[in-house]
C-alpha positions in Angstrom: 241.4 28.8 53.0 242.3 25.8 55.7 239.8 23.2 55.8 237.6 22.1 58.8 237.4 18.6 59.5 234.5 16.8 61.1 236.8 16.0 64.4 237.6 19.8 64.9 234.1 21.1 64.4 232.8 18.3 66.9 235.3 19.4 69.0 234.5 23.0 68.7 230.9 21.7 69.5 231.6 20.5 72.9 233.1 23.6 74.2 230.1 25.0 73.1 227.9 22.5 75.4 230.4 23.5 78.4 230.2 27.1 77.8 226.3 26.9 78.1 226.7 26.3 81.2 227.6 29.9 81.9 224.0 32.1 82.0 225.4 34.6 79.9 226.5 32.1 76.9 222.8 30.9 77.7 221.1 33.8 76.4 223.7 34.5 73.8 223.1 31.1 72.0 218.9 31.4 73.0 219.5 34.6 70.5 221.1 33.3 68.2 218.4 30.4 68.4 215.6 32.6 67.3 217.7 34.1 64.8 217.8 30.4 63.2 215.3 28.1 64.2 215.4 26.0 61.0 218.8 24.9 61.7 219.8 22.5 64.7 220.9 23.2 67.8 224.6 21.8 67.1 224.9 23.8 64.1 223.6 27.4 65.7 226.4 26.4 68.3 228.7 26.3 65.6 227.4 29.4 63.7 227.3 31.3 67.3 231.1 30.2 68.3 232.7 31.3 64.8 230.3 34.3 63.8 228.0 35.7 66.6 226.8 38.7 65.3 225.6 36.5 62.2 221.9 37.4 61.1 221.2 35.5 58.0 223.2 32.6 56.8 223.1 30.7 53.2 225.6 28.7 51.6 227.7 29.7 48.8 225.5 29.1 46.0 222.0 30.0 47.8 223.7 33.3 47.7 224.0 33.7 44.1 220.2 32.4 43.8 219.2 35.3 45.9 221.4 37.7 43.4 224.4 37.9 46.3 227.6 36.8 45.4 230.0 36.1 48.8 233.1 38.9 48.4 236.6 37.4 47.3 238.5 36.0 50.5 235.5 35.4 53.0 235.8 32.5 55.6 233.0 30.4 55.6 231.1 29.3 58.5 231.4 26.1 59.0 228.7 23.2 60.1 227.7 20.2 59.5 225.6 18.9 57.0 224.0 15.1 56.7 225.0 12.4 54.3 221.7 11.9 52.7 221.6 8.9 50.3 218.6 8.7 47.5 217.3 5.4 46.7 215.7 4.3 43.6 212.2 3.5 44.0 209.9 1.4 41.1 206.6 1.0 41.3 205.4 -2.7 41.3 202.0 -2.3 39.4 202.7 0.7 36.9 206.7 0.4 36.8 206.7 4.5 37.4 210.7 5.0 39.0 211.1 8.1 41.7 213.8 9.0 43.9 213.1 9.0 47.7 216.0 10.6 50.5 216.8 8.0 52.8 217.6 8.3 56.0 221.4 10.1 57.1 224.3 7.9 58.1 227.3 10.5 58.4 227.9 14.3 58.6 229.8 15.5 55.9 231.5 19.5 56.9 229.6 22.6 55.1 229.8 25.9 54.8 227.9 29.3 55.1 228.3 32.6 54.6 226.5 35.2 56.6 225.1 38.3 54.7 227.7 41.1 56.0 230.0 38.8 54.1 228.1 39.0 50.6 227.1 41.5 47.9 224.6 42.5 45.7 220.6 43.1 45.5 218.7 44.0 48.1 217.0 41.2 50.4 213.6 41.4 50.5 212.6 40.5 54.3 211.6 37.0 55.1 207.8 36.6 55.4 206.3 36.5 58.7 203.5 34.2 59.6 201.4 35.1 62.0 199.0 32.4 64.0 195.1 33.2 64.0 192.5 31.7 65.8 191.7 30.0 69.5 193.6 27.7 71.6 191.9 24.6 71.5 194.0 22.6 73.8 194.4 25.7 76.4 197.9 25.8 76.5 197.7 29.6 77.1 196.5 29.2 80.3 198.3 25.8 81.4 201.4 28.2 80.4 200.1 30.5 82.5 199.6 28.1 85.3 203.4 26.4 85.3 204.3 30.1 85.2 202.3 30.7 88.5 203.4 28.1 90.2 206.8 29.7 89.7 206.1 32.7 91.2 206.2 34.6 87.9 203.5 37.1 87.1 201.8 37.1 83.7 200.8 40.4 82.1 199.0 41.2 78.7 200.4 44.6 77.1 200.4 46.4 74.5 204.4 45.9 74.0 206.5 48.0 71.2 207.4 47.6 67.4 207.1 43.7 66.7 208.1 42.2 70.5 205.3 39.3 71.1 206.4 38.8 74.6 208.9 39.1 77.0 210.3 38.0 80.4 212.2 39.8 82.9 214.1 37.8 85.6 214.9 39.9 88.0 211.1 41.1 88.1 209.7 37.2 87.4 207.4 39.0 85.2 206.1 38.0 81.7 204.2 40.3 79.5 202.6 38.7 76.4 201.4 41.1 73.4 197.6 41.6 73.8 196.1 42.0 70.3 197.8 38.7 69.2 195.6 35.9 68.9 195.5 32.9 71.6 197.5 30.8 69.2 200.1 33.2 68.2 200.3 34.2 72.1 201.0 30.8 73.0 203.8 30.4 70.3 205.5 33.2 70.8 205.5 32.4 74.8 208.9 33.7 75.5 211.3 31.2 75.0 214.0 32.2 77.6 211.5 31.8 80.2 210.5 28.4 78.8 214.1 27.1 78.9 215.1 28.5 82.2 211.6 27.2 83.8 212.6 23.8 82.4 215.8 23.8 83.4 215.0 24.3 87.2 211.9 21.9 87.1 214.0 19.1 85.6 217.0 20.2 88.2 214.6 20.2 90.9 
């Protein structure tokens, strides 16, 4: 398998950033970001560029720990992983020593694989954490006021399946799942609206 260099990945990243000027590419990247929110924005761009249909990615050995194996001949998705030095720290009083992670000082090329590239045991669905409780800082009201100032309506409604909220830019309408608590409503405020509105405010 041909090795991907860091320079090639950076070039791919630059092309991906340029493509985001397209609204279609922007929405596609937001969808990838939603699926891989634990990855950096740069790595989500790299994943989207190489495997836009990916749903769950992990490294070769991580898949083995999950009871699955990467099929022979599959090509990995190249991403940039930080090189983090480990520092030995000695307690001045007790003499005990421990290792701590330092700050990243470089990046190396690493490879992950989508679940569709693996075989093995069925995966348990990822845990879903639903926030409970109120909104002490009243973020919901502030988001709603900003939406109204941009001429969007905000509707609380019973949404289908596990949908927590959605945004229709053509209708200038935001819908929020009424059965969620206030903290969950703020957490799941439609990201596509937030991103596009922040871009518009910055431009204005």
